[in-house]
N, C-alpha and C positions, 0 to 999 in steps of 0.2 A: 761445484760442477767442474771447474778447471782442475782442481786437485784430483778428482776422479779420472778426468781425461789424461792427466799426466801419469797416473798410476797404470791406466790401461795401456798407454803407449810403452811404458817401461816393461810391463809384463809381456807384451807382444815382441819387443826387441831383445828381451833377455836371452833367448836361445841363440840368436845371431851373435850377440856380444860374447857369449860363452865359446863359440866356435872360432872367433878371431884370435890371432896370436897376441901375446902380451907385448912383444917388441913393436914399437911404433913404426920402425922401418919396414918390418914385415907387413904391417897393416897397410902402409902406403903401397907396397907391392901388390897386395891383394886388391886394393882399389884400382890400381893402374892396369891390372891384367885384362879386364873387360874392354878398356879403351884400346889397348894394344891389339886385342883380337879384332875389334871393329876396324882399326886402321889396316890391319893385315888383310881383312876381307875386302876392303875397298882400295887396296893399294894400286891396282891397275888403273882405276879411274883417277886416282890422285896423280899418277904419273902422267896421264894424258893432260890433266889440267895444268900441271907444272910445265909440260912441254909447250902447251899453248901460250902460257904466260911468257916463257922464254922466247918463243917466236915473236910475240908482240913486242917484247922489249928490244929484240934485234932490229925490228922494223922502226921502232920509235927512236932508238939511239942515234941513227944517222940524221934523223929530222931535227933532233935537238942540237946538232952541231951547227946548223945554219939558221939565219934569221927567217928566211922564207919557210923553212921547215917548221920552225916553232909557230909561225903565224898559221900555217896550214893545220898544224896539230891542234892549235887552240880552236880554230873554226870547226874542226871535226868534233872535238870534245863538246863544245857549246851546242852544236847542232844535235848530236846524239843526246846530250842532256836535256835540251828543249823538247825533243821528240819523246823522250822518256817521261818528262814532266807532263806533257800534253796527254800522253797515254794514261798517266796516273790520275789526271784531273779532268778527263773528258766528261765523266758523268756530272761532276760538279759544274763544269762550264755549261753543259746542256741545261742543267737545273737553273743556273744563273740567268741564261738567256730567256728561258721560259718565264721565270719570275719577273724579269725586266719587262716583258711584253704584258704580263698580267698587271704589273704596277702602272704601266701606261694606260691600260684599259680602266683601271680604278681611278686614275686621274681624270680620264674622260667622263666617267660617271660623276665624279665630284664637280666637274665643270658643268655638267648637265643639271645637277641639283642646284648649282649656283646660278642658273639661268644665263649661261654663257655659251650659246649655241655655236659660235664661230670656233672657239677653242675646243669645244667638244668634237666638232666635225674634224678639225685638224688632227687631234689626237687619235680619233677613231680611224682616220685614213692611214695614219702610220701603223696602226695595229693591223689593219687588213692587208697591208703590204708586207707584213712579216712572213717569212717562209722557213723559219727555223723550227727547232723542237718546241712542242707545246708544253705548257706547265701541267704537271701532274695533278695539281689541286683543281684546275679548271681547264680541261682540254678543249672545251667548246668556246674558247674566248674569241676565235675568229668569226664563228657563226653569230655569236652575241653582238660583236661589233658591226657586222653587216646588217643585222636586224635593227640596231639603234640608228645606223646611218639611213636605213630605209624609212624609219619613223620620222627622222629629221627631214628627209627629202619630201615626204608626204606633207609634213607641216609647212614646208616652204612652197608647196605646189608643184614640185618636180616629180611627176608621176613616173615618167620613163626611167629616171635615175633610180627611183625607189624599186621599180621592177628589176633593174639591173643588179642592185644589191641583193634582192631576194633570190634572183636566179643563181647567185654564187653560193648560196647556203645549201649544203648537202643534207638532205632529210634523214637518210638512214643513220641511226645512232644518236639522233638528237634527243635530249631529255624532253619530257612532256611539256614543260613550261615554255621552252624555246620553240618546240613544234607548234604549240598553240599560238604563240606570237607570230610565227611564220605564216600560218594559215589565215589568221586575222588580218595581217598586213597585206597579204597577197590578195585577198578578197577586196579589201578597201582600195588597193591600188588599181585593180582591174575595174572596179566600179567607177572610180574617179577618172580613169583614162577613157572609158567609154568605147573602147574598140572591141570588147567582148560582147557577144549577143546576150540578151537577157536570159534566154533559155540555158545557154552555156554557163553563164554566171550562176544561175540558180543551181545547176548541177554541181558546180564546184563548191558552193556553200553547203549543199546537202551532203556531199562527200566529206567535207570537213566536219560536219555535224555528226557523221557516223563515227568519227574518231573522238570527238568531244561533244556528246549530245546535250550537255548542260551548260555550254559556254554562252554567257550573256551577250557577248559582242556578236558572235556568229548568228545566234537566234535573232538579234536585232537586225542584222543585215538581211536575213531571210524574210523577216517581217516587213522591212521596207520594200523588198521586191514584190511581196504579195500586195502591199498597198499600192504600188505603182501599177500592178496588173489589175487592180480593182477586184481582187478575189476576196470578197468579204468573209466568206466562211473560213478560208485559210488564214486570213488576217486575224480573226477572232481567236482561233486556236493558237496561233503563234504568239499573239500578244499576251495570252494567258500564261504561256511558258516563259515569255520574257519577264513578265511581272513576278513570276515565281523565282526566277534565277537572278533577278536584279539585286545589286548590293543595297544595303540599307539606305544610303544617301539617294539612290535613284528610285526607291520604291514609290514615293508619292507621285513623281512625274509619270512613271510607267502605269500606275493605277489610273491616273487621270486620262492617260492615252487609251487605256483599255475601256474606260467609261465612254469616252468620245467615240471609239470604234463601235461599241455596242449601240449607242444612240444613233450613229449614222447608219448602221446595218438595220436597225429597227425602222428608221425613217425610210430607207430605201425599200425594204420589204413592204411597208405600208403604202408607199407610192405605187408599188407594183401590184397591189391588191392582195398580197400574201399576208393575211392577218395572223395566221398560225405562226409563221416565222417571226413576225413582229412580236407576238406574245412570248415566244421563246426568248427573244432578246430582252423583253421586259422582265421575265422571271430571272434571267441571268443578272440583270442590273440589280434586282432586289437582293440577290446573294452577294454581289460585289460591293454595292453601295447601300448598305442597310439603312444608314441614317440620312442618306441624301434623297433629293426629290426626283432624280432622273427616272427611276422605275415608275413612280406614280404618274409622271408627266407622259411617259410613253403609253402606259395603260389608258390614260385619259384620251390620248390621240387615237388609240384603237377604238375606244367606245364612240368617240366623235365620228370616226370614219364609218362606223356601223350605224350611225344615225341616232345613237342614244345620247342626246345632248344633256339631259338631266344627269345621267350617270357620269358623263365626261366632266361636267362642272363639279360634281361631288368628288370625283377622283382627283381632279386638279386642285380643288380646295383642300383636300386631305393632305397634300404635300406641304401646305402652309409656306409657300415660297413665292417670291415675286414673279418667277417664271410662270407658275400656275395661275397667278392672278392675271398676268398678261394674256394667257391663253383664254381665260374666262372672258376677259374684256373683248378679245377678238371674236370669240364665238357669239357674244351678245350683240356685237356690232353687226355681225352677219345675220343672226337670227334673233332679232329683238322680241322679247316677250316669251321666249321658250321656257323660262321659269319665272315664278313670282318673285318680286323684290324681297319679300320677307324670307324666301327660301335661300337667298344668296348668302346671308350671314350664317345660316345653318350649315350650308355646304362649304363655305370658306370663312371660318371665323378669324378674319384678319381685319386690321383697321383700314387697310386699303380697299376692302370690299365696300366701305361706305361710299366711295366714289362711284362704284358700279350701281349701288343701290340708288344713289342720287340721280344717276343718269336714267335708270329704269323708271323711277318715280316721275321724272320730268317727261319721259315719253308717254306715260299714261295720264299726264295732266295734273298730278298731285304736286302743285307748285310749292306750297308751304313746306311739305315734308321733304321735297327735293332740296329746297334752299337750306333747311335745317341740317340735313345729312351732309350737304356740300360744305357748310360752315364747320361742322364738327371734323370732317375729314381734312379740311385745309388747316385747321388749328392743330390737329394731331400729327399729320404727316409732314407739314412744312412745305416750303415752296420748291419742290423738286420739279424737273421738267415733265415727268409723267403726271404729277398732280396738276400742274398748270394746263396740260393738254386735255385731261379728262374734265377738269373744271370748265374749260372753254367750251367743250361739247355740252356740258350741263347748262351753262348760261345761254348757249345758242338755242337749246331746246326750250329754255324759259323765255325766250324772246329778248334777251339782253345782249344784242349783237355787238354793241360797242365794248362792253366789258369782255365779251368772249374774244374779240379781236385783240384787245390789249393783253389778255392772258396768253394767247397764241404767240404774240410777239415776245412776251416774257419767257415762254418756253424755249423759243428759238435762241434768245439771248443767253439763257442758262446752258443750253446745249453747247453754245460756242464759248462758254467759260465765263460769262458775265454774271451779274447779279441784278438785284432790284427788288422792290417791295412787292408783295403779293396783293392783288386786289381782293377786297372782301366781297365774296360772291353775293352776299345778301345786302350789303350796304353800298358804299361808294369808295 
């Protein structure tokens, strides 16, 4: 390939070599002719330059004759050289200053990661006092520093100081992540400061959500405002959105909060006599908590409020939960004999139901069956406070007041954290 290139160049330059004279001196003359023509063309300009140089030398020559002149000449030369150097390096100096403030900002972040808030605050304050050129790689370094200082101030309980830092952040031109942090911190600072009215604070949060409709923090703030205003319908809608946007680590906590809100809304609607609204909450609970007992418990409460005691007991028993068993026990205490003892085990197939069966048998006077059921329940469930309390009721109904009093005392001791043997309900 190189040989072919050499041949090509020789072929192209062959006509020019043929025109050149053979005498080397004549060849030099041919080469120098274009240079002479160029100098002749620019001769007047060269004369002006030479005259300027001659003028400068005439000025400088007297100065070189004296010590003061030489010193003055050195000062002029170094000053002009320094100015020329600054002019040449001004872009690099700007870049260097910007990179220096960015490095300080990164040092502050490293101190923050290292759990050194004092050093972090000192470095960030130096960053926000900077007024020079910003780094090209991260021109929003000042806004970021103000946001981090505001977050540190909120963590330290200085709400006014945090609002001061947030007020110095210019919104136009901010990237989305910094703008999101600004809106979150501003809402949190206003909420903690308490000087903004709830309606105004709600408007600010809603405005921020128009910009970031899926932000978990902003949705949580709006949810908290709805909870404070006791707006159950808005609370349920917002909590559903919060649960959907929550990070994986927060999903269980937000789900439990959603369940609690649905249960509270259902209880409130049931207390107000709005069974249809309570039924909607129960259906939603069935969708959210498919394997949990909350939906069945609320459905049982609705049936109980409607006077369907048998249906309520069956629904509560279908949850197979201690809470359902407690509700059945409360209902039987208020309405004894509403169901037959043998139906209790069919409605609620749990071992704890034996206690309720024993109490119902004792109420109808079947002493031996009641004692047998109580003994089996005590041996199976163990000496828990609930077992002790219900067994005390059974013994009281059987006429064994001394043992009943002892069991009540044991229940109180166990609730306070103590222990003790359980009295045999049939023996001594």
